[in-house]
C-alpha positions as CSV (number, residue, x, y, z in Angstrom):
1,X,65.1,120.0,90.6
2,X,62.1,121.2,92.1
3,X,58.8,119.0,92.0
4,X,56.0,121.1,90.7
5,X,53.5,120.0,93.5
6,X,55.7,120.9,96.1
7,X,56.9,124.6,94.8
8,X,60.6,125.5,96.9
9,X,60.3,122.1,98.9
10,X,62.2,120.2,97.0
11,X,65.1,121.3,94.8
12,X,68.8,120.0,94.6
13,X,70.8,119.1,91.1
14,X,73.2,116.1,91.1
15,X,77.4,116.9,90.3
16,X,78.5,114.4,87.8
17,X,82.1,115.6,88.5
18,X,82.0,115.0,92.4
19,X,83.4,111.6,94.1
20,X,80.0,110.7,95.6
21,X,77.6,108.6,93.4
22,X,74.8,110.0,91.8
23,X,72.5,107.7,93.5
24,X,73.9,108.5,97.1
25,X,73.8,112.3,96.0
26,X,70.2,111.6,95.0
27,X,69.5,109.9,98.3
28,X,71.0,112.5,100.5
29,X,68.9,115.2,99.3
30,X,66.1,113.6,99.4
31,X,66.8,112.2,103.0
32,X,67.4,116.3,103.8
33,X,64.7,117.3,102.9
34,X,62.4,115.1,104.7
35,X,64.3,115.3,108.5
36,X,64.0,119.1,107.5
37,X,60.8,119.6,107.3
38,X,60.8,120.1,104.0
39,X,59.0,117.5,102.6
40,X,56.0,116.9,104.6
41,X,54.4,114.1,106.2
42,X,52.2,112.3,104.1
43,X,53.6,114.1,101.2
44,X,53.9,112.8,97.7
45,X,57.5,112.0,96.0
46,X,57.9,113.0,92.5
47,X,57.5,109.3,90.7
48,X,60.8,107.8,89.6
49,X,59.9,108.7,85.8
50,X,59.1,112.2,86.4
51,X,62.6,112.5,88.9
52,X,64.9,110.4,86.3
53,X,63.6,112.5,83.5
54,X,64.6,115.5,85.3
55,X,68.2,114.8,86.6
56,X,68.6,113.1,83.8
57,X,69.8,109.6,85.3
58,X,68.4,106.0,84.9
59,X,65.3,105.3,86.6
60,X,66.7,102.9,88.3
61,X,69.4,105.2,90.1
62,X,66.0,106.9,91.6
63,X,64.6,103.3,92.3
64,X,67.9,102.2,94.6
65,X,67.5,106.0,96.0
66,X,63.6,105.0,97.3
67,X,64.4,102.2,98.2
68,X,67.2,103.2,100.6
69,X,64.7,105.2,102.1
70,X,62.0,102.7,102.4
71,X,64.6,100.9,104.4
72,X,65.0,103.5,106.8
73,X,61.3,104.2,107.3
74,X,61.3,107.8,105.8
75,X,58.9,106.4,103.3
76,X,56.6,104.1,102.3
77,X,55.2,103.0,99.2
78,X,51.6,103.4,98.8
79,X,50.9,101.5,95.8
80,X,48.5,104.0,93.2
81,X,49.0,106.8,95.5
82,X,52.6,107.0,95.0
83,X,55.8,106.7,97.3
84,X,55.1,109.1,100.5
85,X,56.5,110.7,103.6
86,X,56.3,109.0,106.6
87,X,53.9,110.5,108.9
88,X,56.8,110.6,111.8
89,X,59.9,111.0,110.2
90,X,62.9,110.4,112.6
91,X,64.3,113.3,114.8
92,X,66.7,115.4,112.8
93,X,70.9,114.8,114.3
94,X,72.3,118.0,115.3
95,X,75.3,119.0,113.2
96,X,77.3,117.3,115.9
97,X,76.1,113.8,115.6
98,X,75.4,113.9,112.0
99,X,77.6,110.5,110.8
100,X,81.0,111.1,109.2
101,X,81.5,108.3,106.8
102,X,80.8,110.1,103.9
103,X,84.5,109.0,102.1
104,X,83.6,105.5,102.7
105,X,80.5,105.3,100.9
106,X,82.3,103.5,97.6
107,X,84.2,101.0,99.8
108,X,82.7,97.3,100.3
109,X,80.6,96.9,102.7
110,X,79.7,95.3,105.9
111,X,82.7,96.4,108.1
112,X,83.7,94.1,111.0
113,X,80.6,91.5,110.6
114,X,80.4,88.0,108.6
115,X,80.8,88.8,104.9
116,X,77.5,88.7,102.4
117,X,77.2,86.7,99.7
118,X,79.1,87.6,96.1
119,X,81.4,90.3,98.7
120,X,84.7,90.8,97.2
121,X,87.8,90.9,99.2
122,X,87.2,88.6,101.7
123,X,88.0,84.7,102.0
124,X,86.0,82.2,103.0
125,X,84.6,82.4,106.5
126,X,84.1,79.1,107.1
127,X,87.6,77.8,106.1
128,X,89.5,79.8,108.4
129,X,91.6,77.6,110.8
130,X,89.9,79.0,113.6
131,X,90.8,76.4,116.4
132,X,94.6,76.2,115.3
133,X,94.9,79.8,114.8
134,X,93.2,80.6,118.1
135,X,96.3,78.4,120.2
136,X,99.1,80.1,118.2
137,X,97.9,83.4,119.0
138,X,97.5,81.9,123.0
139,X,100.9,81.0,122.6
140,X,101.8,84.0,120.7
141,X,99.7,86.2,123.3
142,X,101.6,84.1,126.8
143,X,105.3,85.0,124.9
144,X,104.6,88.8,124.1
145,X,103.4,89.0,127.9
146,X,106.5,87.5,129.2
147,X,109.2,89.6,127.0
148,X,110.9,92.8,127.0
149,X,108.7,96.2,127.5
150,X,111.1,98.2,124.6
151,X,109.8,99.7,121.1
152,X,109.9,96.7,119.0
153,X,111.5,96.8,115.8
154,X,109.7,99.1,113.3
155,X,110.4,96.9,110.3
156,X,108.4,93.8,112.0
157,X,109.8,91.0,114.0
158,X,113.2,89.9,112.7
159,X,111.7,85.8,112.6
160,X,109.0,86.9,111.2
161,X,110.7,88.9,108.1
162,X,112.6,85.3,107.8
163,X,110.0,83.6,107.4
164,X,108.5,85.9,105.3
165,X,111.6,85.6,102.9
166,X,111.6,81.7,102.8
167,X,108.3,81.7,101.8
168,X,108.6,84.3,98.9
169,X,111.5,82.4,98.0
170,X,109.5,78.9,97.4
171,X,106.3,80.3,96.4
172,X,107.1,83.8,94.4
173,X,110.6,82.6,93.1
174,X,111.9,86.1,95.0
175,X,115.7,86.0,96.3
176,X,115.5,88.8,99.1
177,X,117.2,89.6,102.7
178,X,115.2,89.5,105.2
179,X,116.2,93.4,105.8
180,X,114.3,94.1,102.9
181,X,111.3,93.7,104.3
182,X,108.8,95.5,106.1
183,X,105.5,94.5,108.0
184,X,102.5,96.5,107.8
185,X,98.9,96.6,109.1
186,X,97.9,95.2,104.7
187,X,98.2,96.5,101.9
188,X,96.7,100.0,102.2
189,X,99.7,100.7,104.9
190,X,102.2,99.2,102.5
191,X,101.2,101.4,99.3
192,X,101.2,104.4,102.1
193,X,104.6,103.8,103.0
194,X,105.6,103.2,99.0
195,X,103.4,106.3,97.9
196,X,105.1,108.3,101.0
197,X,108.9,107.3,100.1
198,X,108.4,108.2,96.4
199,X,106.4,111.5,96.9
200,X,104.6,111.5,93.8
201,X,102.7,115.2,94.1
202,X,102.5,116.7,90.7
203,X,104.3,113.4,88.9
204,X,102.3,111.2,86.5
205,X,101.2,107.6,87.8
206,X,100.1,104.6,85.6
207,X,96.9,103.0,87.0
208,X,95.5,99.9,85.4
209,X,92.2,101.1,83.5
210,X,90.1,99.1,85.2
211,X,92.2,98.9,88.1
212,X,92.0,98.8,92.2
213,X,89.4,101.5,93.1
214,X,91.3,101.9,96.5
215,X,94.8,102.3,94.9
216,X,93.4,104.5,92.4
217,X,92.5,107.1,95.0
218,X,95.4,106.6,97.3
219,X,97.4,108.3,94.1
220,X,94.7,111.0,93.6
221,X,95.1,111.8,97.6
222,X,99.0,111.8,97.5
223,X,98.7,114.7,94.1
224,X,99.9,112.0,91.5
225,X,98.6,113.1,88.2
226,X,96.6,109.7,87.2
227,X,97.3,108.0,83.5
228,X,94.7,105.1,82.9
229,X,96.6,102.6,80.6
230,X,94.1,99.9,79.4
231,X,94.2,96.2,80.2
232,X,93.6,93.5,77.9
233,X,93.9,89.8,77.7
234,X,97.6,89.5,78.2
235,X,97.4,92.5,80.7
236,X,98.5,96.2,81.4
237,X,99.0,97.4,77.5
238,X,102.6,98.6,78.1
239,X,103.0,100.0,74.6
240,X,100.1,103.0,75.1
241,X,101.4,103.8,78.1
242,X,105.0,104.7,76.9
243,X,102.4,106.6,74.5
244,X,100.7,108.1,77.3
245,X,103.0,109.0,79.9
246,X,106.9,107.8,78.8
247,X,108.3,110.0,81.9
248,X,105.8,108.5,84.6
249,X,107.1,108.2,87.7
250,X,105.7,105.2,88.9
251,X,102.9,102.3,87.8
252,X,100.5,100.8,89.8
253,X,99.7,97.4,88.7
254,X,98.4,94.1,89.6
255,X,100.4,92.0,87.0
256,X,100.1,88.1,88.7
257,X,96.2,88.4,89.1
258,X,94.6,91.6,87.5
259,X,92.4,93.1,89.8
260,X,89.1,93.0,88.9
261,X,89.9,90.8,85.5
262,X,92.3,88.0,86.9
263,X,94.5,87.9,83.5
264,X,98.2,87.6,84.2
265,X,100.8,89.8,82.6
266,X,101.8,88.0,79.3
267,X,106.0,87.1,79.4
268,X,106.5,90.0,76.3
269,X,104.5,92.8,78.4
270,X,106.2,92.1,81.4
271,X,109.6,92.7,80.2
272,X,108.1,95.8,78.5
273,X,107.2,97.0,81.5
274,X,110.7,96.4,83.3
275,X,112.6,97.5,80.8
276,X,110.7,101.0,80.6
277,X,111.6,101.1,84.4
278,X,115.2,100.6,84.1
279,X,114.9,102.5,80.9
280,X,113.5,105.8,82.6
281,X,114.6,105.1,86.1
282,X,110.6,104.8,87.0
283,X,109.2,102.8,90.1
284,X,106.7,99.7,89.2
285,X,104.4,99.2,92.7
286,X,103.5,95.5,91.9
287,X,100.2,94.7,94.1
288,X,100.7,91.2,94.2
289,X,96.6,90.9,94.6
290,X,95.8,87.3,95.9
291,X,99.1,86.2,96.3
292,X,99.6,82.4,95.4
293,X,96.0,82.0,94.9
294,X,96.1,81.0,91.5
295,X,93.2,78.9,90.6
296,X,94.4,77.8,87.1
297,X,97.8,76.5,87.5
298,X,100.8,78.0,89.3
299,X,101.3,81.4,90.3
300,X,103.7,83.2,88.2
301,X,106.8,84.6,89.5
302,X,106.9,88.1,90.9
303,X,108.1,91.2,88.9
304,X,110.6,91.7,91.5
305,X,112.6,88.8,90.5
306,X,116.0,89.3,88.8
307,X,118.2,92.6,88.0
308,X,115.1,94.7,87.3
309,X,113.7,93.7,90.4
310,X,115.6,97.0,91.5
311,X,113.1,99.3,90.2
312,X,110.0,97.0,91.7
313,X,108.4,97.7,95.2
314,X,106.1,94.7,96.0
315,X,103.5,94.5,98.3
316,X,102.0,91.5,99.6
317,X,99.2,90.8,102.7
318,X,97.8,87.7,104.2
319,X,94.2,89.4,103.4
320,X,93.1,86.7,101.3
321,X,95.2,84.0,101.9
322,X,94.1,84.3,105.4
323,X,92.0,87.2,107.0
324,X,91.6,90.8,106.7
325,X,91.4,90.8,110.2
326,X,95.2,89.6,111.2
327,X,95.6,93.3,109.6
328,X,99.1,91.9,108.5
329,X,100.9,92.4,104.9
330,X,104.4,93.2,104.1
331,X,106.1,95.7,101.4
332,X,109.7,94.0,99.8
333,X,111.6,97.1,99.5
334,X,114.4,97.4,96.4
335,X,117.8,97.6,97.7
336,X,117.9,101.0,96.3
337,X,114.6,102.3,97.9
338,X,115.2,100.2,101.6
339,X,116.8,102.9,103.9
340,X,114.2,105.3,102.5
341,X,110.8,103.2,103.0
342,X,112.5,101.6,106.6
343,X,112.8,105.1,107.9
344,X,109.0,105.9,106.8
345,X,108.1,103.2,108.4
346,X,110.2,103.8,111.6
347,X,109.0,107.4,112.1
348,X,105.5,107.1,110.3
349,X,103.8,103.7,110.5
350,X,105.6,101.1,112.8
351,X,104.7,97.0,112.3
352,X,101.6,96.5,113.5
353,X,100.8,93.9,116.8
354,X,103.4,92.0,117.8
355,X,101.4,89.4,119.2
356,X,99.9,88.8,115.6
357,X,103.2,88.6,113.9
358,X,104.6,86.1,116.6
359,X,101.3,83.9,115.6
360,X,101.6,84.4,112.3
361,X,105.4,83.1,111.8
362,X,104.7,80.0,113.9
363,X,101.7,79.3,111.3
364,X,104.5,80.2,108.4
365,X,107.2,78.2,110.3
366,X,105.1,74.6,111.0
367,X,103.9,74.6,107.4
368,X,100.2,75.4,107.7
369,X,100.3,78.2,105.6
370,X,101.0,76.5,102.9
371,X,98.7,73.3,103.5
372,X,96.0,75.9,104.2
373,X,96.8,77.6,100.9
374,X,96.7,73.9,98.9
375,X,93.3,73.2,100.7
376,X,92.1,76.5,100.0
377,X,92.9,76.5,96.4
378,X,90.9,73.3,95.8
379,X,87.9,74.9,97.7
380,X,87.5,78.0,95.7
381,X,87.9,75.7,92.4
382,X,84.8,73.9,93.7
383,X,82.8,77.0,94.8
384,X,83.9,79.2,91.8
385,X,82.2,76.3,88.9
386,X,79.5,76.1,91.2
387,X,78.5,79.9,90.9
388,X,79.5,79.7,87.0
389,X,76.7,76.6,87.0
390,X,74.1,79.0,88.8
391,X,75.0,82.1,87.6
392,X,74.6,81.2,84.0
393,X,70.9,80.3,84.4
394,X,70.1,84.4,84.6
395,X,73.3,86.0,83.5
396,X,74.5,85.2,80.1
397,X,78.1,84.7,79.2
398,X,80.0,85.0,83.2
399,X,83.6,84.6,82.9
400,X,85.9,83.8,85.6
401,X,88.4,85.6,86.8
402,X,90.6,85.2,90.2
403,X,88.6,84.2,93.0
404,X,85.2,85.6,91.4
405,X,83.0,85.7,88.2
406,X,82.2,88.6,85.9
407,X,78.4,88.6,84.8
408,X,79.1,91.1,81.6
409,X,75.5,93.4,81.4
410,X,74.4,95.7,78.4
411,X,76.2,99.0,78.2
412,X,72.7,100.7,79.0
413,X,72.6,98.9,82.2
414,X,73.3,100.5,85.6
415,X,75.2,98.0,87.5
416,X,76.1,100.5,90.3
417,X,72.2,101.2,91.0
418,X,71.9,96.9,90.7
419,X,74.2,96.8,93.1
420,X,72.7,99.2,95.8
421,X,69.5,97.1,95.3
422,X,70.9,93.8,96.0
423,X,72.7,95.3,99.0
424,X,68.8,95.7,100.1
425,X,68.7,92.4,99.9
426,X,71.8,91.0,102.1
427,X,74.0,90.3,98.8
428,X,77.4,92.5,98.3
429,X,78.5,92.4,94.5
430,X,80.8,94.6,92.8
431,X,79.8,97.0,90.0
432,X,82.2,96.6,87.1
433,X,82.3,100.4,86.0
434,X,83.0,101.3,89.5
435,X,86.8,100.1,88.8
436,X,87.1,102.3,85.6
437,X,88.8,106.0,86.3
438,X,87.0,107.3,82.7
439,X,83.6,106.5,83.4
440,X,82.7,106.9,79.9
441,X,84.6,104.0,78.8
442,X,83.3,101.6,81.1
443,X,82.2,98.1,80.6
444,X,78.8,97.2,82.8
445,X,79.2,94.3,84.8
446,X,78.6,92.5,87.8
447,X,81.7,91.6,89.8
448,X,80.5,88.3,92.2
449,X,83.0,86.6,94.5
450,X,82.5,82.8,94.9
451,X,84.7,82.4,98.1
452,X,81.6,82.5,100.4
453,X,79.3,80.7,98.4
454,X,78.3,77.4,99.5
455,X,75.9,74.3,98.5
456,X,73.7,76.1,101.5
457,X,73.4,79.4,100.4
458,X,73.9,79.3,96.6
459,X,70.3,78.8,95.8
460,X,69.1,81.6,98.2
461,X,71.6,84.2,97.1
462,X,71.5,83.7,93.1
463,X,67.7,83.9,93.4
464,X,67.7,87.4,95.1
465,X,70.3,88.2,92.5
466,X,68.1,87.4,89.3
467,X,65.4,88.9,90.9
468,X,67.0,92.4,91.3
469,X,68.2,91.8,88.0
470,X,65.3,90.9,86.3
471,X,63.3,94.0,88.2
472,X,66.5,96.6,87.0
């Protein structure tokens, strides 16, 4: 693309096959042209309408790119005079000083800070039992400092694995031996252990459509051939998966509460999935998304229950139920695969921080975890009802989905552009379309977590989001 008023100064194209979103590509190209001096101070950028037409993208996508440049003090809005380059753009970074976090662009931000309104994947920041946890953590630090200095069990502390096995028997109806449990740093390490053990390179893998983008990317990085299987009101459409890829090595699923739609896999689909895995000698990776935080009734039993559980690798985490800052989760290995998973953990990814393990062991053993879960279910149900009432005032037909609300948008809307603009206003919704592998079939909408919406911040957050949606 070349602006006729600035010959050879600005020339780039968007790559629709690239991993980076189109808006990020446009922003990066404009930023580079400004920093390198190819767009001179005071020079006018093409109008949003013209640039959108030339690149074949939505005007909202261009608006987001320009808003990001304004936020970086690279350009400024001059009213009728258009958008112009600032007179003193920042000095150009040397190559060895350039940020190297490009692969993180599609992930939820911010990191290492308080969660923003509507941010997915984070529990209530104001409801974490901080004082209780601080006392248990202090005791764990002392206990850890006064014990032996040899290498710890790579599977995790025996006492913690015993407590997790007992908790799963009550909450998820799972009967497993503590030796089947491997403590991890969270869902991602658990998934890495499973995929390293299964070695899916070149093999087919079912994924949910829509489905968790991080899980999808993990399969891509390990070389699996992805087969998206649609999800409806009963969960994964198993019969379609069998038609499309009956010989798949594995299926990555969220049967308890689908991410992001929140539906539970129906009994019929559950049996069909397990029967397929047993008959085909395939593996099911069960992502226990949200764990026991089922706001409408009791959580369904895990897939890893009964005889067919020998084909299920169950991955759980304390990120949603307690805090992602703990960095703690677990894998329940089926007996057929337990030794291989333990070997992978021992060699490549042993259990993390022993101090945190000891503190969580006490938290579970003393009954604090179950009490915390009961309190969180009540709190989140209240906040979800509050969110539905507020969001319904400016977006029609909001739907409940786990710990969030889905606000459908017209198919002509660019939900990714809306999300980018919302982030400049201190909000963190997610785009529903980003959860689809096949973007041409993607539904448009906003995923709005309710966990950190409170009476004192919901009016302002919803007013800002309404303004962004209306302007788009």
